[in-house]
N, C-alpha and C positions, 0 to 999 in steps of 0.2 A: 460455051465458051468464056471463061474467065475474065473479067473486065480488066483494063489494062493497072497497076498498080497503083495505088495513090499512097500520097506521103502521110503520115502520122501526122495528125494536127501537133497546136503547138501544147495545149491543156492534156493530150495523152500522152504524149511526149514527158510532159512532165508529172505528169501521174505515177509512170513508172518509174521515173527518174526518183521521184520521191521515195518508193517502195523500196528499191535499191539503195538510196541515201539511209534509208531508214534500219535495212537490216544492218548494214557496214556499221553505223554509227551506232546503235546499238550494241551490233559483237565489239566495237572500239571500246565502247562504255565499259562494257564489262570487263574486256582484256587489260585496259587500262588498271582497273585495281587488284587482277589476279597478283603479280607481285606485292605488292602491299599488307593484303587484306591479311594476312597469315601473321604480320608482324606487326597488325593493328590487333589483333586477335591477344596475341603475345603480351604487348603493353597495356592491354585493358583488362587481362585475367592476373595480371598480379607477377608477369616476368616469369612464370612457368611455361616451359616447352611443354612435357606432358601432358599439364594438363591446357594447353592451350594446343595441343593435337588432337584429343577429346573432342573441344570446338567445332574445330575445322572439318571434323570429319563429319558432325550434326551439322554444321554450314553448308556441306556439299550434300548431304542425303536430306535434309529440309527443300533444299532451292530444286533438287529433279524432284521432290513428291511434290512441290506446289505444281512446277510444271505439270506435272502427272494429273494432278486433279483439275487445273483449271485451265487445260489447253481447249478440252470438250467445250468449258463453259462458255469462252470467248468464240470459239468458233460459232454454237448455236447464237451465243448473242447477236454474231455479225450475219447469219443467217436470217435471224428475224429484224435486227435494226438497222443492217447496213455496214458495212467494213469500215467507213472513214470512222466514226462517233468511236468504235472499240481503237482504233490504232492510235487515233489522240489521245485518249482517256489514258492510254497503257504508255503512249510518251511523254505526257506530265505527269504521271504518280512515277515514274521512272526518274525524272528530273526531282521530286520532290523526295524522294524516297533516298537518292545519292546525296543530298540535303543532311539530312535527318544522318544520315550514315557518316558524313563528314564532323558531324557535330556528336557523336552519340557518347556519349561520359562513360557508359559503362558497357558489358560485353551483351549482355543480356540486350539491349536496346538495338545492336549490333545485329544482332539473331533475328530481331524482329525487321530489321530491315532489310535480311536476308530473304526473310519471309515472303514482303513484298516484293521484293524484286524478282522473286522466281513468279509470283501470281502476275507480274506485268510484262516479264520477258514471254508469257504467255500469247504474246502480240505477234509473235512470228507465225503462228498460227494463222490469223487471219489475211497477214503479209500474203501468206502462200495462196487462200484464199482470192485474195485482190487480183495476184496474178492471174488464178484460173476464170476470174472473170474479164479481163480486160484483154486478152492475149489469145489468138485464134489456135484452136488445137493444135494445129500441126507447127504452129512454132512456141508453145509451150516448154519443149525441151532445153531451147537455146534460151529462155526466160530464168528457168529453172538453174539452168547453167549459170547464169549470171547472179543470181542468188548465192549459190556456191561459191563466187568467187567473191562477192560481197563479203561471207564469212571468212574465207581466206585474207583479205585486204584486213579484218578486224582483227584475225588471229595473227598476222607478222607485225601490224604497226603498236597493237593497244599493249601488250606487253612489254614491249620495248620503251615506249611512252612513257607507261607506268614507272619501269623501273627508273627512268632517267629523272622525271617528275618526286618520284621518292626520295631523293637523293636531297632534296628541298626543302619536303616535309611527308612526313607518312600519311596525311589525309589531302593533301593538295592533288592527287591523282581523282580522288572521290568529288573535290570541287567541278574539276574540269570534266569529268563523267557527268557532272548536273548539267553544266553549261551544254555540252554537248545535245543532251537528250533534251532540255528545254529549248535549243533553237531547234530541234528537227521539230519539236512539238509547234513553235509558230510557223516553222516552213510550211508544215502540212496545213495547218489552220489556215493559211493563205490562197495554200497551192492546190492543196490533195481535192479532188473529186471526187463523187459516191461511184461508186462503180456496178452495185446492185440496185437494179430498178425496182419501183415499189413493188410491180406486178409479179417480181419472179423473188421476193422473200416469203420465208415461211411465217404463215400465218398466224401462228403462237410460238411462244418459249416453252418448252417440255424439259422438264427438270430430268426426265429420262432419257432425251437425248444428248444432257448437258454433264452428267454424272460421266467418269472415265468409263466405266464399264456400258454402261449404256449407249456410250458412244460408239463403242466395239461393236455392237449389235448389228450396226449400219454397213461393218464390213460384211459381216454374213448374208448380208442379202445379196449382197455382189459377189456370185464366187471367184470371177477373174480376181477383182477387186482383195479379195479375202487371199488370196494366194500372193499376191504382188505384197500385200502389206507383212505378209511372214516374212518376205525375201527383206524387207524394209526394215523388219524388227531385227532379223538375224546381221544387216549389215551396221546397225545401230550398235548392236551388241559386240561385234568383232571390234568394234571402234574402239571400245573399251578396255580392250588390250594394251593399247596406245596410252591411253590417260592415266590407266592406274599402272603401269611398269613401266613407263618409257625411262626416265630420269634414273629410278635406282636399276634397272636390268644394264643400261649402258654404261654406268657407273660402276656396278659388280663384274660383268665382264670384259670393256673394254677402258675401264679406267677414267671415263669422260668426266669433268667437272664441268661446271654451270657453265663456263664459255661455250663449250664444246657443243652441249644441249641447245642453248639460244640458237647457236647457229646452226645445228642441224633441225631444229623445229623451226628457224625461217625459212630455211629450203623446205623444209616441208609445205608451209605456206605457198610460199611462192609458186612451186610445180602446181600446187593442186588449185592455187589462181587460175594458171596458167590451163588447166586441163579445162575446167571448168569456164573459164571467160573464152575460149578460142577454141579448143579441141572439141567440145562437144557440138558448138555451135558449126564446126567445119564437119564433123563426121556424122552427125544426123541424117543431114540430108543424104548422104551415100551410103550408109549402112540400115540406115531406119532405127528405131527405138529397140526394137525386138531384141537386132543382134548387137546394137550396141551394149545392151544388159549384160547378156552372157558376157561378150569380150572382156566386159570392164569386173566385172566380178570374175572371171579366171587370172586376170591380172593382177588383182588383189590376192587371191591365192596365192599367187609366187612373191608377193611383196612382203607376204607374212611368213611365208617359208624361208626367205632370205633373212628376214629377222629374226628367226626361231631357232636356225642353224648356223650363222656365220657365227665362226670363232673367233674371227679378226674383222677389226673395224672398216677397214674398207670393202670389202665382201656386204658386211650390213648396210655400206651407204647405197650399194647394186640395188636394194630394196628398195628404198626411196622413189627412184621414179616407177617402178610396177605398182608399189601402194597407191603413188596417188593417179596412175592411169585407172585405178581401182574406182576414183570418183566419176569415169564415165558412165558408172550404171545407176548412178541415184537419179539424175536428172529424167530421163527416161523410165524409171519406173515410177518416178511421180506423175508423169505427164501421162501414162498410159491408165493411171489409177484416174485422175480428174476426168478423162475422157468416157470413163465408164459412170460415171456419177449424174446425178441431174444437178441443173445450175443452184437448184435451193439448198441443196448440202452439200456444197463444197465446203462450206465453214465446220457444218460437221465431219466433214473425210480429214479436214486437214488437222483437225481436234483430235479425231482417232489417231492419225498417223504420230500425233505430237504426245501423244499420252504413249505411242508406243515407244517411240526416241527416251520419253523419262522413265518408262519402266524398265529400261534396259540401264538406264544411268541411275537407278537405284540398286540395282542387283550386280551390274556388270562388276564395277571396281572391286567390291569386296570377291568374286569370284574369282579373278586374273589375279588380285594382289596376293589371295591365301593362296591360290594354286604356286605365283612364282616364291613365295616363302618357303613351300612345302617343298619345293624340288630343286631348290639350294640347300635343303637343310641337312643333316644327318639323317635323317628317318627318310626320306625321298627313294619313292620306289626305283629313281633313277635320277642321277645329277643330268638335269634338262634346264637350265636357266632359261630356255627360251619357251616353254611351256606354255605360257600365255599366247603365243604368237602362233603358236603350232596349233592350239586349240581354237583360238579367231580362226584358221584357214581351214580347217574343218567344217566351220560352223558356214563357211561363206561356200562350201562345196555342197553342201546341203541346200545352200540359197540356191546354188546354180541351177540344181536339181530341180528346186520348187518352179525358178523362173522359167526354165526349160518347159516343163510343163504348163504353167501359165500361159505363155505367150503365144503357144499353141492355139489357146482357145480365145484371146483375147480377139474381139473383135476391134480391126482396123475402122480409123476415119473415113467415111464415106466421100466419095468426092462432094457429094450436094453439102456436106456439113462444113468444108473448106469454105474459109471468107471469101466472098465475093471479090474481092479486091485485092487477095492476095494469090501470086501463081503458084499453080500446085506442086510444083519441083524448083530445084536450084538452090542457089546458096541463100542462106538466111544473113541477113542484114546486123549491122551492128546492133546494141544495146537498144537504143530508142527505136528504131526500127521494128522491134517485134511486133510493137502496138501497130495495127493499121487505121483506116481511119473511121469505120464503123465500130470499133472494138467496145466504145463506151457508151451507154445507154443516154439517149440525148435527154436528160430531164434536167433543165437549168434550175429548177428551186433544189436536188439534190446537189447539185454540182457546186453550188457557191458555199463561200464559207459559212 
């Protein structure tokens, strides 16, 4: 019989809170520079919009390419040397990099800064592995939901704050982003304990595990993880239908300007945050990870079809709740994968997943943007402005089929594996309570700054 629940220690609560804040602040820092980066590129490239557009495209591609290459590197490094060091170095590196970008006198130096930002932003991989270390298996869905909420908060607040700061100076948002990252580093230096005990770490660093394609080999060793990782990739790819076409599509079809786009994107962020922070935590104990994945994917399909076929704006808006409810599928998918992988390989798993998402980011925008351009052109096989969202819906239908197969073969968490201080059933507690008393290894030398 399970013992009575024990309250999490203050250090464990602080550790989870730091990871939550790290992800939120990093997203906030990246979001702050979104409204001003293109304008700074224009300024540094001589005022040519056309030339700045070429540079902007290169900036986006190189950022995702660095994510693809370095996510497994950071994951493998964290498996070998621990999560704390990797996270802190990444936070410090981001802070310094934003300072360099704020001072950049030429576009090529800004470009190098974007490369470094892509490398350091790969710390999201290590943050996810940290969660897998400290949160019991049956509570990871709520924890990853909280991480999704951190992303949503940064997505909502960052661009709005960056636009406001940009009125005073085009470089001010970069300075604020630098301060946020360095404060994050200082907070973590004094608060964040190590989550991976020395005896649970990899014995050596292997480049075959650290390269993005070598990291993907790990997925093939676990058939259920490989299937769920395919679902994860398709979800990530479908998401870029929004990133690549949302602004142009709503302008073309509904005549929306920047203000309307900003309001609706804020609505998407708020709804997504509510789904990730509240609904995932409350529905998972009632439905379980497997049902939640399928339900979330089907709702996301409905949302994309609303987007693709709505001829008037009010019908388009009806798709937003369905699209955001699709976020129910992400955290349980990630949870099931972490349950199938050994503790010393959690970093490699998260690195492989980040590489898959980055791979989607390299090819997805070009795919959906070019399809949108083709289907509104005179040479279109048919006039279908929402083709990007229709294709995304089809990708998610395929993902649903793969997920239906995968969840039937995924092993449930045995009762013996449940954390001894956590009741096996019942409502999940708030963010700080997803950590139980013994979740962190008690190694004082590793926990101290």
